[in-house]
Backbone as a ProteinNet text record, in pm:
[ID]
protein_1_A
[PRIMARY]
MMSATQERVGLIRLYDLDDVDDGYPLFDLRIRATYRGQGIGKQAVQWLTRYLFETWPQLERIAGTTRHDNQAMWQVFRHCGYAK
[TERTIARY]
12165.6	12307.6	12348.1	12418.3	12429.4	12598.1	12615.1	12757	12810.7	12920.9	12971.7	12895.5	12861.5	12775.4	12643	12590.1	12460.1	12370.2	12444.4	12364	12347.8	12220.1	12196.8	12256.1	12347.3	12429.9	12370.2	12277.5	12225.2	12110.3	12075.2	11979.3	12017.4	11983	11990.8	11833.4	11796.1	11662.1	11688	11611.6	11631.7	11489.3	11492.6	11372.7	11353	11253	11240.8	11314.5	11299.9	11380.8	11291.3	11160.8	11068.3	11127.8	11214.2	11265.5	11403.5	11443.4	11561.8	11590.9	11475.3	11494.6	11498.6	11441	11432.8	11474.3	11506.5	11533.7	11665.7	11648.9	11768.2	11703.9	11759.1	11720.9	11794.4	11730.9	11774.3	11791	11901.8	11913.2	11933.9	11890	11915.6	11985.3	12084.2	12196.5	12197.7	12192.9	12168.8	12280.9	12359.9	12465.7	12417.5	12390.2	12383.8	12487.6	12495.6	12600.3	12721.8	12670.3	12793.5	12885.4	12860.1	12915.7	12974.2	12947.4	13001.3	13169.8	13215.6	13356.6	13446.2	13381.7	13463.1	13457.5	13409.5	13439.7	13314.3	13213.1	13073.3	13012.2	12992.8	12918.1	12994	13108.3	13197.3	13165.8	13188.6	13147.7	13027.8	12921	12765.9	12761.6	12829.2	12794.4	12863.1	12979.5	13055.3	12947	12900.8	12832.1	12700.5	12647.2	12522.5	12536.5	12638.8	12678.2	12706.5	12777.6	12797.8	12658.7	12586.4	12458.9	12366.4	12347.1	12259.4	12296.7	12420	12483.9	12504	12518.5	12534.8	12385.7	12286.5	12143.4	12102.9	12102.9	12040.3	12142.2	12198.3	12313.3	12265.1	12138.5	12088.3	12109.4	12112.6	12133.3	12240.6	12210.3	12316.6	12355.1	12294.9	12324.1	12247	12280.9	12202.1	12245.3	12163	12149.7	12156.1	12227.2	12211.6	12211.4	12147.2	12173.1	12199.8	12246.6	12278.6	12261.5	12268.2	12242.8	12393.1	12357.8	12489.5	12596.9	12568.9	12663.1	12720.9	12688.1	12718.6	12851	12971.8	13092.6	13152.7	13114	13136.5	13068.2	12949.6	12879.6	12920.8	12965.7	13028.4	13172.6	13237.9	13377.2	13359.6	13242.8	13204.5	13180.4	13085.2	13050.7	13162.3	13257.8	13368.9	13455.6	13477.4	13560.7	13486.6	13374.8	13302.3	13300.4	13348.1	13311.7	13205.2	13137.8	12986.2	13039.1	12960.4	12978.2	12856	12876.6	12773.9	12717
16837	16856.7	16996.5	17005.3	17121.8	17170.6	17292.1	17342.4	17358.7	17418.2	17432.4	17551.3	17631.2	17750.5	17740.8	17611.4	17550.7	17611.8	17650.2	17660.7	17534.9	17527.8	17410.4	17395.9	17308.5	17305.1	17214.6	17124.6	17028	16950.8	16840.1	16745.6	16585.6	16495.5	16371.2	16325.6	16231	16172.8	16026.5	15927.6	15773	15765.7	15663	15600.1	15462.7	15408.6	15248.5	15183.6	15235.9	15150.3	15025.5	15021.7	14908.6	14781.7	14819.3	14722.5	14653.5	14686.1	14627.5	14497.9	14435.7	14268.2	14221.6	14263.8	14197.2	14309.3	14414.5	14506	14591.3	14711.9	14816.1	14941.9	15022.2	15168.6	15254.5	15358.8	15466.8	15593.7	15690.9	15788.7	15900.8	16021	16163.7	16249.8	16298.9	16395.8	16523.2	16616.5	16747.7	16847.6	16902.3	16999.2	17153.1	17239.3	17401.8	17440.3	17500.6	17543.1	17623.3	17668.8	17741.6	17653.9	17542.5	17435.7	17328.4	17323.1	17236.5	17234	17113.6	17126.7	17134.4	17108.8	17116.5	16964	16871.2	16748.1	16704.4	16769.3	16731.4	16633.7	16628.8	16521.1	16361.7	16371.9	16252.6	16207.4	16310.5	16295.2	16239.3	16300.5	16259.3	16113.1	16059.8	15929.9	15826.5	15869.3	15767.8	15754.2	15860.3	15855.7	15758.7	15798.5	15756	15590.9	15556.1	15421.7	15340	15392.1	15306	15311.2	15441.4	15428.8	15300.1	15318.4	15221.5	15065.7	15024.3	14884.4	14865.6	14957	14925.9	14926.3	14979.9	14983.4	14865.5	14825.3	14711.4	14606.1	14524.4	14446.9	14339.8	14310.9	14226.5	14297	14413.8	14495.4	14469.8	14426.5	14370.9	14477.9	14596	14709.6	14810.6	14934.1	15055.8	15122	15211.3	15273.4	15428.2	15506	15653.8	15692.2	15783.4	15812.7	15960.8	15998.7	16131	16144.8	16271.2	16295.7	16256.5	16214.1	16144.3	16266.9	16399.4	16505.7	16551.1	16487.2	16540.8	16471.8	16518.1	16460.1	16451	16553.7	16565.2	16437.8	16411.4	16317.8	16172.8	16137	16042.5	16012.1	16101.8	16084.2	16053.3	16123.6	16083.3	15923.2	15894.4	15737.2	15657.3	15678.6	15610.8	15611.5	15721.9	15723.9	15630.3	15653.9	15585.1	15419.4	15368.1	15226.6	15192.2	15304	15232.6	15204	15126	15087.1	15122.2	15151.5	15188.2	15051.8
9793	9829.9	9846.3	9957.6	10010	10022.1	10000.9	9990.5	10145.2	10183.2	10318.9	10362.2	10282.7	10319.2	10322.1	10347.2	10325.2	10196.5	10108.4	9970.7	9896.5	9840.2	9753.6	9625.7	9618.5	9483.8	9388.5	9412.5	9318.4	9390.6	9321	9368.6	9327.7	9383.6	9356.1	9374.8	9284.5	9295.1	9283.6	9339.8	9344.6	9280.7	9184.6	9119.4	9147.9	9135.4	9118.5	9254.5	9357.4	9502.6	9516.8	9481.9	9502.3	9417.2	9307.9	9208.9	9274.4	9358.4	9447.2	9426.5	9460.5	9461.8	9326.3	9222.8	9094.5	8979.3	9010.8	8917	8962.8	8918.3	8983	8974.7	9074.9	9102.3	8981.5	8963.5	8855.8	8949	8901.3	8954.7	8877.6	8929.5	8857.2	8942.9	8878.7	8947.3	8870.5	8932.4	8866.7	8958.7	8900.8	8973.2	8901	9009.5	8952.3	8864.5	8760.9	8681.3	8751.3	8868.5	8938.5	9001.6	9013.5	9096.1	9026.6	8875.6	8791.5	8785.7	8748.9	8731.5	8860.2	8983.1	9114	9162.9	9109	9168.5	9246.1	9249.7	9312.2	9257.3	9131.7	9053.1	9083.6	9108.9	9125.8	9292.6	9354	9511.8	9522.3	9468.3	9474.7	9419.9	9335.6	9258.7	9352.4	9388.6	9494.8	9602.9	9655	9788.9	9757.3	9667	9617.6	9591.5	9510.7	9509.2	9632	9736	9852.3	9938.9	9930.3	10002.8	9968.2	9838.8	9773	9805.8	9776.9	9800.2	9956.7	10030.8	10171.7	10235	10196.3	10244	10190.7	10053.4	10006	9962.1	10059	10008.8	9897.6	9865.7	9768.3	9627.6	9634.4	9502	9424.3	9304.7	9196.4	9137.4	9073.5	8996.5	9026.7	8987.5	8953.5	8820.3	8797	8668.9	8677	8573.7	8578.7	8422.1	8388.7	8247.1	8234	8115.8	8074.5	7927.5	7866.3	7750	7673.9	7554.3	7479.1	7467.1	7468.6	7451	7591.4	7701.6	7840.3	7871.9	7812.2	7834.3	7985.8	8054.4	8191.7	8273.2	8252.4	8316.1	8287.8	8157.5	8101.6	8167.6	8199.7	8264.6	8436	8468.5	8621.5	8630.1	8539.5	8525.9	8520.4	8424.7	8404.1	8545.9	8570.6	8723.1	8829.4	8826.1	8939.6	8921.4	8789.8	8766.8	8688.1	8632.6	8568.8	8420	8370.5	8224.3	8164.5	8023.3	7930.1	7891.9
[MASK]
++++++++++++++++++++++++++++++++++++++++++++++++++++++++++++++++++++++++++++++++++++

């Protein structure tokens, strides 16, 4: 993930893409501390969700995890329609 000035603001990793037909992929999203609280996580999860479901129409679900105390990421998940 890059900022408008081409600085790296975080990363997205996808796991288990070979499970698309009989399981679900898992993602890892990390935002550099300097860029947190600016809506980048929400934009990233929305983009990633669209990308996965458009690329693999047979996909039934995807999963993301976070620490129990990461309230910001829990809010991102809820805003983007994810369920616990």
